[in-house]
N, C-alpha and C positions, 0 to 999 in steps of 0.2 A: 131652613131659614125660620126662625121663630120669633114671636114677638110678645113684650111681655110690657105691662104699665106697675108706675110705681106703686105702693102702698105699705101698710101697716107690716111691720117684723111678725112672724111666730111666737108663741110662748117659748119657756125656758122646758128642755126636754122635761126634770121633775113634774113641771105644771100640766106637763101637756097628760104623763103617764098618770095623775094626780084625778085630774079630772076626766079622764078616758076610763079610770078604773072605779069612781062613782057611778058615773053613766052607763057603764054595764051590769053593774052592781045592781043597780034599781031596776033594771032590767030581767035583772035572774039570771045574766048569762058572763059568762069569762070572756078577754077579750082577745082577738084570735091570735094565736100562739103555736109554738111545733116546738117544745123544749127538750121535748125525744131527739129531734134533730139538732137542736140548737147543741145537745151537748156532742153527738155524733160529728159533728162538723170540728166543734172545737178540740177532740182526742183525735180527731185525724187531721189535724192541723200542727201538734206536737209529735205524731209519730211518724207519719210521710212528707220529706224536706219539700217535695214538688208539691204538693197539696196546695200550698199557700199561695201561689202564682195561680192558680183554676179560681181562685175567688175573690181575691186580692180589690179586684173594680166592682165587685158584686157587693161585698159583707163591710159593714160600717160597724162602732161601737153600740149608735144608735139603734140597730133596727132588732141587737137581740132583745128581748123579751126581760130577762131575768139580769137584773143588778149585777149581779156576781158574773156572770156570762158576759155583759159589755166591761167589765172589770179584766176582762181573762184576756179580750181581744182586744184591747185597746194594748195590754203588754206585748202578744205576739205582734201587734203592728210596729210598735216602738221597735223592738227585735229585727223586724224583718226593715224595715228603715233603715238601722243600723249596721246593714249587712249581718247580723249575727244571727249565729245557730237558732232555730226556735227548738226547744224539746221539752222536756219536763223539767231539768232541772234550771234552765236560762229562764223559764215562763214564770215559774217557782221565786227565781232571785230575784226578777224582776218586780213580781207582786210584792215581792216583800221590801225592795228599796221604795216602793211607792207609798206603802204603810198600808196595801191592802189586802194582805194575805189572809190573815184571819177576817175579813170581813167578805173575802169569797168561800168560807170553810177550811182553808190551811192547806197545805201541801197531800193532804188524805184527799183533797175534793176533786184534788189536779190528776192524781194518778189513780180514781174512780172514773175520771172519763175518759181517760188510753182506756183503761180498761175495758169500758163499752165499745171499745170501735172493734170493727171485725175487717173491714175493707176502707176503704180513699177514693173506690172506683165510683162512687157515684157523688162524690163531693159537692160539684158543681150544679147538680139538680136537685141536693137537698140544700144549698146555700139560696138558690131563687126559691124555695118553698119558704125560707125565714127570712128572705127580701119581702116575699108577698105578705105574710102577715104582717110586716111592719107596714105594709103602705095599705092594708084595710085597717091597723086602726088608726093611720093619719086619718083616712077617710073618715072613721065614725067621729074622731077629735073633730074636725074641724065641719064636718055635718052639724054635729052640735053644737058648736060657736057661732055659727051661722045662724043656727035655728033660737037661740038665745038671745042672739043679736037682735033677731026679724020681731022678735016681742017688743023690746025697749022702743020706746015713743021719739026718744033720743036721740036712737042711731041715724046716723046719713046713708039712704038708701043708697047712694052712687060708691059713698065709700064702704059699705059694706060688701059690695058688687066687688070691688076691687080689691077688698081683703079674699075673697070667694076665688076670684082668675087668680089673685098670687098665691096663695096657698096650694091648689092644684097645679098650678104651673111648676111650682118649685116640687111636688110631688112627680112630677112626669121627668124631669129635669134633671134632678138627682138619681132617679131608679132608671136611668136609659142605659142600655148596656152597649157596656165599651170592649169589644174584644180584644186582643192582640194581635197585633199586623209583624209581619213579618219585612224589615228593611228592603227585601228587592223586590218586592209586591210594590214596597209605596215608591220606589223609586222607577221600576218601570209605568206606574201611574202616572205618576209626576211626568217623566220623558213625554208621554202619549197627552200629555194635557199640554206640554209644549209646543210637541207640532199639531196639533190641531188649532192651538193660537196664534202659529205663523202662516196660515192658511184663513185668517178669519180676514174680512172687507173691514171690519168696525174696531174699536179700538175693546171693548168692553170684553172684559171676565168671566161675568157672571151674569145673571138674569134680567135682562134689563126694567126699571119700574116704571117707564113712560114718561117720568120726567127728567128733560135732558140737563137741567141745571146738577139735580140730586145725581142721576145716571156719572155725569162727570168726575164728579166728586169719589163716588164708592165702586167705579168701574163695574157697576150692577150687584147687585145681591150675590152675596160666596156661598157656597154649600156651608162653611165654617162660620156663620155670620148668626150671630144672635142680635136683631138689635131691638131694643130699646126703645118705645113710642111714649115718651111722657109728656101727660097735658091733663089740665083740671077736666072733670069729668063735662060730657057734651060740647066739648071743643073740636070734635070732628076725626078723632085716632081712628075709630072702626072705619069711616068710610076713606080714611085716607089708605090703611092697608088692604080695601077691597077693592080700591082703584089699581093699586100697587097689583093686586093679584089678577086683574082683571084684565091692564093691559099686558101683561106677563103672557097670559093665556090666547088672548082675542088680536094684540097687534104683533105680538113675535113666535104664536106659536107654541111656547114652551107648558109644560104638565105643573100643573100646580095643585 
């Protein structure tokens, strides 16, 4: 169960990367990155047919630091979505079709990536490191934006708080671990839940909020719910959420 408030959208990826590069260059540091792991993961994806299923929920094109690697993974994603085979030849053809082959270094670079791979055994671990480096870069970018806007006298402090909250929430939400599950496990869990509901005295299927009219509409907060509390600053969003949490814990003995 998560709560989010409405606020401004993030900048475009290239603008983000430009600001981040300028910042860390000024500090005499490179942005967090793992180019060797990016190369190893991309090479493994083109060699091992089962490797992509292990990282498809972890990686996105934007998590790669190098532009060429973003384009290569984007092509791999397109092939995977179309249920087409993913290998050196198909990825090269897809990049050529999109007009990106020369930009990434040509077919020679694709071959070089596969030559650097010895095994795909640790590809999921490597993918998570790549994702973590991306999160670090995003945190640096957001922190820099917040610092710069905080020095502006014209900035609305409440809008800035909403901006910080929204962007930090997006980082956490977009990088949650999503593991694949077997269908028989899902069916067993669903049957168990139905059995527990049959023996309940009340009609609520989720966690009560303590507000009867609201619970009548929602049947309680559900595990899969994303609750968006939208209102102007100082209208009581935080107080309402805290009251819901207190009611669930104190009145209904639910862990919060």
